[in-house]
Every structure is written in C-alpha cells, then in structure tokens.
mmCIF file of the C-alpha atoms, coordinates in Angstrom:
data_MODEL
# 
_entry.id   MODEL 
# 
loop_
_atom_site.group_PDB 
_atom_site.id 
_atom_site.type_symbol 
_atom_site.label_atom_id 
_atom_site.label_alt_id 
_atom_site.label_comp_id 
_atom_site.label_asym_id 
_atom_site.label_entity_id 
_atom_site.label_seq_id 
_atom_site.pdbx_PDB_ins_code 
_atom_site.Cartn_x 
_atom_site.Cartn_y 
_atom_site.Cartn_z 
_atom_site.occupancy 
_atom_site.B_iso_or_equiv 
_atom_site.pdbx_formal_charge 
_atom_site.auth_seq_id 
_atom_site.auth_comp_id 
_atom_site.auth_asym_id 
_atom_site.auth_atom_id 
_atom_site.pdbx_PDB_model_num 
ATOM 1   C CA . ASP A 1 1   ? -7.694  -2.830  -20.130 1.00 0.00 ? 1   ASP A CA 1 
ATOM 2   C CA . THR A 1 2   ? -7.700  0.647   -18.151 1.00 0.00 ? 2   THR A CA 1 
ATOM 3   C CA . VAL A 1 3   ? -9.885  1.859   -15.820 1.00 0.00 ? 3   VAL A CA 1 
ATOM 4   C CA . CYS A 1 4   ? -9.637  5.762   -15.614 1.00 0.00 ? 4   CYS A CA 1 
ATOM 5   C CA . PHE A 1 5   ? -10.758 7.921   -12.637 1.00 0.00 ? 5   PHE A CA 1 
ATOM 6   C CA . THR A 1 6   ? -10.905 11.691  -12.413 1.00 0.00 ? 6   THR A CA 1 
ATOM 7   C CA . GLY A 1 7   ? -12.584 13.665  -9.987  1.00 0.00 ? 7   GLY A CA 1 
ATOM 8   C CA . GLU A 1 8   ? -12.792 13.343  -5.922  1.00 0.00 ? 8   GLU A CA 1 
ATOM 9   C CA . LEU A 1 9   ? -14.141 9.972   -4.455  1.00 0.00 ? 9   LEU A CA 1 
ATOM 10  C CA . PRO A 1 10  ? -15.762 10.350  -1.540  1.00 0.00 ? 10  PRO A CA 1 
ATOM 11  C CA . ASP A 1 11  ? -14.809 6.969   -0.373  1.00 0.00 ? 11  ASP A CA 1 
ATOM 12  C CA . ARG A 1 12  ? -12.570 4.443   -0.148  1.00 0.00 ? 12  ARG A CA 1 
ATOM 13  C CA . LEU A 1 13  ? -11.369 2.678   -3.440  1.00 0.00 ? 13  LEU A CA 1 
ATOM 14  C CA . VAL A 1 14  ? -12.027 -0.903  -3.438  1.00 0.00 ? 14  VAL A CA 1 
ATOM 15  C CA . ILE A 1 15  ? -10.494 -2.830  -6.397  1.00 0.00 ? 15  ILE A CA 1 
ATOM 16  C CA . ASP A 1 16  ? -11.476 -6.446  -6.328  1.00 0.00 ? 16  ASP A CA 1 
ATOM 17  C CA . GLN A 1 17  ? -10.560 -7.570  -10.351 1.00 0.00 ? 17  GLN A CA 1 
ATOM 18  C CA . GLY A 1 18  ? -7.972  -8.537  -11.957 1.00 0.00 ? 18  GLY A CA 1 
ATOM 19  C CA . GLY A 1 19  ? -6.601  -9.207  -15.294 1.00 0.00 ? 19  GLY A CA 1 
ATOM 20  C CA . THR A 1 20  ? -4.033  -12.087 -16.362 1.00 0.00 ? 20  THR A CA 1 
ATOM 21  C CA . SER A 1 21  ? -0.570  -12.369 -16.611 1.00 0.00 ? 21  SER A CA 1 
ATOM 22  C CA . ASP A 1 22  ? -0.581  -11.525 -20.385 1.00 0.00 ? 22  ASP A CA 1 
ATOM 23  C CA . SER A 1 23  ? -3.418  -8.470  -19.371 1.00 0.00 ? 23  SER A CA 1 
ATOM 24  C CA . PRO A 1 24  ? -3.138  -6.957  -16.455 1.00 0.00 ? 24  PRO A CA 1 
ATOM 25  C CA . ILE A 1 25  ? -6.201  -4.356  -15.710 1.00 0.00 ? 25  ILE A CA 1 
ATOM 26  C CA . THR A 1 26  ? -4.538  -0.729  -14.982 1.00 0.00 ? 26  THR A CA 1 
ATOM 27  C CA . TYR A 1 27  ? -6.840  1.714   -12.663 1.00 0.00 ? 27  TYR A CA 1 
ATOM 28  C CA . SER A 1 28  ? -5.342  4.999   -13.533 1.00 0.00 ? 28  SER A CA 1 
ATOM 29  C CA . GLY A 1 29  ? -6.129  8.034   -11.435 1.00 0.00 ? 29  GLY A CA 1 
ATOM 30  C CA . ILE A 1 30  ? -4.080  10.098  -14.552 1.00 0.00 ? 30  ILE A CA 1 
ATOM 31  C CA . SER A 1 31  ? -2.642  11.832  -11.626 1.00 0.00 ? 31  SER A CA 1 
ATOM 32  C CA . GLN A 1 32  ? -5.824  13.736  -10.671 1.00 0.00 ? 32  GLN A CA 1 
ATOM 33  C CA . ALA A 1 33  ? -7.892  11.512  -9.277  1.00 0.00 ? 33  ALA A CA 1 
ATOM 34  C CA . THR A 1 34  ? -8.191  11.792  -5.439  1.00 0.00 ? 34  THR A CA 1 
ATOM 35  C CA . VAL A 1 35  ? -9.445  9.120   -3.463  1.00 0.00 ? 35  VAL A CA 1 
ATOM 36  C CA . PRO A 1 36  ? -9.507  8.802   0.499   1.00 0.00 ? 36  PRO A CA 1 
ATOM 37  C CA . GLY A 1 37  ? -7.348  5.487   0.100   1.00 0.00 ? 37  GLY A CA 1 
ATOM 38  C CA . ILE A 1 38  ? -7.320  2.298   -2.140  1.00 0.00 ? 38  ILE A CA 1 
ATOM 39  C CA . THR A 1 39  ? -7.569  -1.287  -1.321  1.00 0.00 ? 39  THR A CA 1 
ATOM 40  C CA . ALA A 1 40  ? -6.931  -3.969  -3.722  1.00 0.00 ? 40  ALA A CA 1 
ATOM 41  C CA . ARG A 1 41  ? -7.231  -7.614  -3.450  1.00 0.00 ? 41  ARG A CA 1 
ATOM 42  C CA . ALA A 1 42  ? -6.646  -8.980  -6.987  1.00 0.00 ? 42  ALA A CA 1 
ATOM 43  C CA . ASP A 1 43  ? -4.092  -10.211 -9.315  1.00 0.00 ? 43  ASP A CA 1 
ATOM 44  C CA . HIS A 1 44  ? -2.669  -9.245  -12.223 1.00 0.00 ? 44  HIS A CA 1 
ATOM 45  C CA . ILE A 1 45  ? -3.223  -5.153  -11.963 1.00 0.00 ? 45  ILE A CA 1 
ATOM 46  C CA . VAL A 1 46  ? -1.394  -1.651  -11.834 1.00 0.00 ? 46  VAL A CA 1 
ATOM 47  C CA . ILE A 1 47  ? -2.281  1.021   -9.621  1.00 0.00 ? 47  ILE A CA 1 
ATOM 48  C CA . GLU A 1 48  ? -0.998  4.422   -10.993 1.00 0.00 ? 48  GLU A CA 1 
ATOM 49  C CA . GLY A 1 49  ? -1.845  8.074   -10.494 1.00 0.00 ? 49  GLY A CA 1 
ATOM 50  C CA . PHE A 1 50  ? -3.797  8.220   -7.884  1.00 0.00 ? 50  PHE A CA 1 
ATOM 51  C CA . VAL A 1 51  ? -3.628  11.584  -5.048  1.00 0.00 ? 51  VAL A CA 1 
ATOM 52  C CA . VAL A 1 52  ? -4.642  9.030   -2.055  1.00 0.00 ? 52  VAL A CA 1 
ATOM 53  C CA . ALA A 1 53  ? -5.131  11.828  0.746   1.00 0.00 ? 53  ALA A CA 1 
ATOM 54  C CA . GLY A 1 54  ? -7.005  11.334  4.254   1.00 0.00 ? 54  GLY A CA 1 
ATOM 55  C CA . ALA A 1 55  ? -6.965  7.777   4.607   1.00 0.00 ? 55  ALA A CA 1 
ATOM 56  C CA . ASP A 1 56  ? -7.583  5.789   7.848   1.00 0.00 ? 56  ASP A CA 1 
ATOM 57  C CA . SER A 1 57  ? -4.408  3.865   8.801   1.00 0.00 ? 57  SER A CA 1 
ATOM 58  C CA . THR A 1 58  ? -3.008  2.492   5.804   1.00 0.00 ? 58  THR A CA 1 
ATOM 59  C CA . GLY A 1 59  ? -3.138  4.679   2.009   1.00 0.00 ? 59  GLY A CA 1 
ATOM 60  C CA . LEU A 1 60  ? -2.508  2.368   -0.278  1.00 0.00 ? 60  LEU A CA 1 
ATOM 61  C CA . TRP A 1 61  ? -3.442  -1.598  0.617   1.00 0.00 ? 61  TRP A CA 1 
ATOM 62  C CA . ALA A 1 62  ? -2.691  -4.369  -2.166  1.00 0.00 ? 62  ALA A CA 1 
ATOM 63  C CA . SER A 1 63  ? -2.729  -7.830  -1.882  1.00 0.00 ? 63  SER A CA 1 
ATOM 64  C CA . GLY A 1 64  ? -2.113  -10.408 -5.003  1.00 0.00 ? 64  GLY A CA 1 
ATOM 65  C CA . THR A 1 65  ? 0.099   -11.633 -7.561  1.00 0.00 ? 65  THR A CA 1 
ATOM 66  C CA . ASN A 1 66  ? 1.786   -9.472  -9.878  1.00 0.00 ? 66  ASN A CA 1 
ATOM 67  C CA . ILE A 1 67  ? 0.702   -5.792  -8.643  1.00 0.00 ? 67  ILE A CA 1 
ATOM 68  C CA . VAL A 1 68  ? 2.507   -2.821  -9.909  1.00 0.00 ? 68  VAL A CA 1 
ATOM 69  C CA . ILE A 1 69  ? 1.682   0.279   -7.952  1.00 0.00 ? 69  ILE A CA 1 
ATOM 70  C CA . ARG A 1 70  ? 3.589   3.153   -9.347  1.00 0.00 ? 70  ARG A CA 1 
ATOM 71  C CA . ASP A 1 71  ? 3.380   6.907   -9.595  1.00 0.00 ? 71  ASP A CA 1 
ATOM 72  C CA . ASN A 1 72  ? 1.184   7.649   -6.664  1.00 0.00 ? 72  ASN A CA 1 
ATOM 73  C CA . ASP A 1 73  ? 0.586   10.485  -4.276  1.00 0.00 ? 73  ASP A CA 1 
ATOM 74  C CA . VAL A 1 74  ? -0.244  9.335   -0.748  1.00 0.00 ? 74  VAL A CA 1 
ATOM 75  C CA . SER A 1 75  ? -0.480  12.095  2.295   1.00 0.00 ? 75  SER A CA 1 
ATOM 76  C CA . ALA A 1 76  ? -2.393  12.497  5.310   1.00 0.00 ? 76  ALA A CA 1 
ATOM 77  C CA . VAL A 1 77  ? -2.397  9.169   6.283   1.00 0.00 ? 77  VAL A CA 1 
ATOM 78  C CA . ASN A 1 78  ? -3.671  9.022   10.088  1.00 0.00 ? 78  ASN A CA 1 
ATOM 79  C CA . ARG A 1 79  ? -4.247  6.784   12.923  1.00 0.00 ? 79  ARG A CA 1 
ATOM 80  C CA . ALA A 1 80  ? -7.474  4.475   12.592  1.00 0.00 ? 80  ALA A CA 1 
ATOM 81  C CA . GLY A 1 81  ? -6.038  1.541   14.219  1.00 0.00 ? 81  GLY A CA 1 
ATOM 82  C CA . ASP A 1 82  ? -2.725  0.568   15.523  1.00 0.00 ? 82  ASP A CA 1 
ATOM 83  C CA . ASP A 1 83  ? -0.581  0.912   12.682  1.00 0.00 ? 83  ASP A CA 1 
ATOM 84  C CA . VAL A 1 84  ? -0.134  3.653   10.058  1.00 0.00 ? 84  VAL A CA 1 
ATOM 85  C CA . ASP A 1 85  ? 1.502   2.904   6.845   1.00 0.00 ? 85  ASP A CA 1 
ATOM 86  C CA . ALA A 1 86  ? 1.673   4.751   3.410   1.00 0.00 ? 86  ALA A CA 1 
ATOM 87  C CA . ILE A 1 87  ? 1.768   1.497   1.759   1.00 0.00 ? 87  ILE A CA 1 
ATOM 88  C CA . ARG A 1 88  ? 1.050   -2.230  2.585   1.00 0.00 ? 88  ARG A CA 1 
ATOM 89  C CA . PHE A 1 89  ? 1.486   -5.214  0.262   1.00 0.00 ? 89  PHE A CA 1 
ATOM 90  C CA . PHE A 1 90  ? 1.581   -8.949  0.537   1.00 0.00 ? 90  PHE A CA 1 
ATOM 91  C CA . GLY A 1 91  ? 1.984   -11.576 -2.487  1.00 0.00 ? 91  GLY A CA 1 
ATOM 92  C CA . ASP A 1 92  ? 4.198   -12.352 -5.111  1.00 0.00 ? 92  ASP A CA 1 
ATOM 93  C CA . HIS A 1 93  ? 5.616   -10.009 -7.853  1.00 0.00 ? 93  HIS A CA 1 
ATOM 94  C CA . ILE A 1 94  ? 4.886   -6.951  -6.591  1.00 0.00 ? 94  ILE A CA 1 
ATOM 95  C CA . THR A 1 95  ? 6.760   -3.608  -7.735  1.00 0.00 ? 95  THR A CA 1 
ATOM 96  C CA . ILE A 1 96  ? 6.735   -0.550  -5.831  1.00 0.00 ? 96  ILE A CA 1 
ATOM 97  C CA . ALA A 1 97  ? 8.234   2.460   -8.047  1.00 0.00 ? 97  ALA A CA 1 
ATOM 98  C CA . HIS A 1 98  ? 8.228   6.212   -7.908  1.00 0.00 ? 98  HIS A CA 1 
ATOM 99  C CA . ASN A 1 99  ? 5.597   7.296   -5.295  1.00 0.00 ? 99  ASN A CA 1 
ATOM 100 C CA . TRP A 1 100 ? 5.625   9.833   -3.050  1.00 0.00 ? 100 TRP A CA 1 
ATOM 101 C CA . ALA A 1 101 ? 4.409   9.338   0.669   1.00 0.00 ? 101 ALA A CA 1 
ATOM 102 C CA . HIS A 1 102 ? 4.560   12.553  3.086   1.00 0.00 ? 102 HIS A CA 1 
ATOM 103 C CA . ASP A 1 103 ? 2.402   13.803  5.932   1.00 0.00 ? 103 ASP A CA 1 
ATOM 104 C CA . VAL A 1 104 ? 1.696   10.686  7.306   1.00 0.00 ? 104 VAL A CA 1 
ATOM 105 C CA . TRP A 1 105 ? 1.813   10.961  10.607  1.00 0.00 ? 105 TRP A CA 1 
ATOM 106 C CA . ALA A 1 106 ? 0.925   8.685   14.144  1.00 0.00 ? 106 ALA A CA 1 
ATOM 107 C CA . ASN A 1 107 ? -2.211  10.825  15.582  1.00 0.00 ? 107 ASN A CA 1 
ATOM 108 C CA . PRO A 1 108 ? -1.656  9.673   19.264  1.00 0.00 ? 108 PRO A CA 1 
ATOM 109 C CA . GLU A 1 109 ? -5.064  11.839  20.184  1.00 0.00 ? 109 GLU A CA 1 
ATOM 110 C CA . ALA A 1 110 ? -6.447  9.001   18.560  1.00 0.00 ? 110 ALA A CA 1 
ATOM 111 C CA . GLY A 1 111 ? -4.740  6.527   21.390  1.00 0.00 ? 111 GLY A CA 1 
ATOM 112 C CA . GLY A 1 112 ? -1.702  4.744   21.635  1.00 0.00 ? 112 GLY A CA 1 
ATOM 113 C CA . ARG A 1 113 ? 1.727   5.867   19.879  1.00 0.00 ? 113 ARG A CA 1 
ATOM 114 C CA . PRO A 1 114 ? 1.567   3.528   16.512  1.00 0.00 ? 114 PRO A CA 1 
ATOM 115 C CA . HIS A 1 115 ? 4.757   3.276   14.520  1.00 0.00 ? 115 HIS A CA 1 
ATOM 116 C CA . VAL A 1 116 ? 4.621   4.956   11.150  1.00 0.00 ? 116 VAL A CA 1 
ATOM 117 C CA . ASP A 1 117 ? 5.990   3.544   8.183   1.00 0.00 ? 117 ASP A CA 1 
ATOM 118 C CA . CYS A 1 118 ? 6.373   4.279   4.855   1.00 0.00 ? 118 CYS A CA 1 
ATOM 119 C CA . MET A 1 119 ? 5.784   0.510   3.434   1.00 0.00 ? 119 MET A CA 1 
ATOM 120 C CA . GLN A 1 120 ? 5.034   -2.432  5.398   1.00 0.00 ? 120 GLN A CA 1 
ATOM 121 C CA . THR A 1 121 ? 4.419   -6.037  5.195   1.00 0.00 ? 121 THR A CA 1 
ATOM 122 C CA . PHE A 1 122 ? 4.110   -9.149  6.722   1.00 0.00 ? 122 PHE A CA 1 
ATOM 123 C CA . ALA A 1 123 ? 2.930   -12.311 7.216   1.00 0.00 ? 123 ALA A CA 1 
ATOM 124 C CA . HIS A 1 124 ? 0.920   -13.529 9.962   1.00 0.00 ? 124 HIS A CA 1 
ATOM 125 C CA . SER A 1 125 ? -3.051  -11.933 8.132   1.00 0.00 ? 125 SER A CA 1 
ATOM 126 C CA . GLU A 1 126 ? -1.873  -12.577 4.512   1.00 0.00 ? 126 GLU A CA 1 
ATOM 127 C CA . PRO A 1 127 ? 0.449   -14.076 2.053   1.00 0.00 ? 127 PRO A CA 1 
ATOM 128 C CA . ALA A 1 128 ? 4.212   -13.815 3.085   1.00 0.00 ? 128 ALA A CA 1 
ATOM 129 C CA . SER A 1 129 ? 5.269   -11.561 0.200   1.00 0.00 ? 129 SER A CA 1 
ATOM 130 C CA . SER A 1 130 ? 8.057   -12.562 -2.152  1.00 0.00 ? 130 SER A CA 1 
ATOM 131 C CA . HIS A 1 131 ? 9.457   -11.482 -5.710  1.00 0.00 ? 131 HIS A CA 1 
ATOM 132 C CA . ILE A 1 132 ? 9.198   -7.345  -4.756  1.00 0.00 ? 132 ILE A CA 1 
ATOM 133 C CA . ARG A 1 133 ? 10.904  -4.671  -6.225  1.00 0.00 ? 133 ARG A CA 1 
ATOM 134 C CA . ILE A 1 134 ? 11.040  -1.393  -4.520  1.00 0.00 ? 134 ILE A CA 1 
ATOM 135 C CA . GLU A 1 135 ? 12.022  1.548   -6.774  1.00 0.00 ? 135 GLU A CA 1 
ATOM 136 C CA . ALA A 1 136 ? 12.734  5.439   -6.531  1.00 0.00 ? 136 ALA A CA 1 
ATOM 137 C CA . ASN A 1 137 ? 9.834   5.796   -4.203  1.00 0.00 ? 137 ASN A CA 1 
ATOM 138 C CA . LYS A 1 138 ? 10.437  9.385   -1.681  1.00 0.00 ? 138 LYS A CA 1 
ATOM 139 C CA . CYS A 1 139 ? 9.150   8.893   1.994   1.00 0.00 ? 139 CYS A CA 1 
ATOM 140 C CA . ASP A 1 140 ? 9.054   12.318  3.572   1.00 0.00 ? 140 ASP A CA 1 
ATOM 141 C CA . SER A 1 141 ? 7.178   13.116  6.807   1.00 0.00 ? 141 SER A CA 1 
ATOM 142 C CA . PRO A 1 142 ? 8.826   13.278  10.551  1.00 0.00 ? 142 PRO A CA 1 
ATOM 143 C CA . ASP A 1 143 ? 6.569   10.818  11.985  1.00 0.00 ? 143 ASP A CA 1 
ATOM 144 C CA . LEU A 1 144 ? 8.325   8.196   9.568   1.00 0.00 ? 144 LEU A CA 1 
ATOM 145 C CA . ARG A 1 145 ? 10.351  5.630   11.544  1.00 0.00 ? 145 ARG A CA 1 
ATOM 146 C CA . GLN A 1 146 ? 10.822  3.391   9.113   1.00 0.00 ? 146 GLN A CA 1 
ATOM 147 C CA . CYS A 1 147 ? 11.010  3.706   4.872   1.00 0.00 ? 147 CYS A CA 1 
ATOM 148 C CA . LEU A 1 148 ? 10.627  -0.191  4.971   1.00 0.00 ? 148 LEU A CA 1 
ATOM 149 C CA . MET A 1 149 ? 9.517   -2.611  6.927   1.00 0.00 ? 149 MET A CA 1 
ATOM 150 C CA . ALA A 1 150 ? 9.353   -6.190  6.118   1.00 0.00 ? 150 ALA A CA 1 
ATOM 151 C CA . GLU A 1 151 ? 8.433   -9.550  8.094   1.00 0.00 ? 151 GLU A CA 1 
ATOM 152 C CA . GLY A 1 152 ? 8.921   -12.620 7.012   1.00 0.00 ? 152 GLY A CA 1 
ATOM 153 C CA . PRO A 1 153 ? 6.820   -15.612 7.651   1.00 0.00 ? 153 PRO A CA 1 
ATOM 154 C CA . HIS A 1 154 ? 9.045   -17.519 10.237  1.00 0.00 ? 154 HIS A CA 1 
ATOM 155 C CA . ASP A 1 155 ? 8.974   -14.281 12.373  1.00 0.00 ? 155 ASP A CA 1 
ATOM 156 C CA . VAL A 1 156 ? 7.204   -16.323 15.388  1.00 0.00 ? 156 VAL A CA 1 
ATOM 157 C CA . GLU A 1 157 ? 7.080   -13.206 17.605  1.00 0.00 ? 157 GLU A CA 1 
ATOM 158 C CA . ASP A 1 158 ? 4.199   -11.598 15.311  1.00 0.00 ? 158 ASP A CA 1 
ATOM 159 C CA . GLY A 1 159 ? 2.266   -14.783 14.813  1.00 0.00 ? 159 GLY A CA 1 
ATOM 160 C CA . ALA A 1 160 ? 3.586   -15.134 11.374  1.00 0.00 ? 160 ALA A CA 1 
ATOM 161 C CA . SER A 1 161 ? 3.075   -18.824 9.217   1.00 0.00 ? 161 SER A CA 1 
ATOM 162 C CA . GLY A 1 162 ? 4.108   -20.082 6.104   1.00 0.00 ? 162 GLY A CA 1 
ATOM 163 C CA . ILE A 1 163 ? 7.112   -20.889 4.269   1.00 0.00 ? 163 ILE A CA 1 
ATOM 164 C CA . GLY A 1 164 ? 9.780   -18.546 3.568   1.00 0.00 ? 164 GLY A CA 1 
ATOM 165 C CA . ASN A 1 165 ? 12.855  -16.666 4.363   1.00 0.00 ? 165 ASN A CA 1 
ATOM 166 C CA . SER A 1 166 ? 13.247  -12.997 4.917   1.00 0.00 ? 166 SER A CA 1 
# 
C-alpha cells in the first residue's frame, strides 16, 4: 500500500501504522508535499519524497524495524530542545538513502549551544540501532558538526542500556 501526500501539511506528520515484512506501507510526499517534520514509530515502512522544512529539533525521526528513509529534502531544522538533527533513527534494519539535509542550524538564541548532526542514533531512550545502511545522502549546512553520530548501547556516559556493540 502507498499513502500519498501533496500540498503543505500544517503540522508534523505522525506515522504510527506499519505494514508487514512482505508488504511494507510507503508514505510518499511525491517530492512535493511540505511538512514541518515527520515522526514515525512503526515497522515495515518507507518514508520517501517529502520536503521537510521548519521542524523543531529533528526533521525526520523514525523508530522501528525495516524502515526505509529515502529521497527526502530536510531543511530549516532549528533548536527547540537540547539537540538539533536532520534525521534521527532507532531500530533494526534501517536504510537511509538519497536524502538531502541542508540549512540545519543551532539557533543559539533559543538558549544553549546544541551540537548539530545530519544523522544521529543513540541507545538510552529508544532501541539500539543495528543493521543500518546509509548511502548517497548529502549533508550540507555550516552548523553541522557531524555527518553521522552513532552511540552504542554500552555508552554508559550517556546512560545507554541494552546489549550490543558499536
């Protein structure tokens, strides 16, 4: 099944319905739907072709199993919390491919000096990530400190838990 979006969505898109391993659900912005952020907590999904602009703290956030995040344009993410990331992901068997993250900034006027990452995962509030494929993404912003920040489940300084290796 494919769910298509067009136009401008006024609020952050929340995806909480997934498919099966044989039949994932594709959520498509058809390279024209603009949304101020996406939060996905579902298994067996594809998130593709969205223009994610003006999100608070995280442009595209996903947690689950068998997730594909591809062909999205993520920009104008700014600080509303303690961190700023274009894409944040958690779970198992995730592919992040052909996305463009640009104009992501720390917004120090909102307080503090957060680090700005293109992609980030960690293991202290969500499941540790494993079997991740990251390919052909473009990260372009003067405030980006790291293209990829990945912390494993035994990173005790950040309160991580779980089993696994980085």
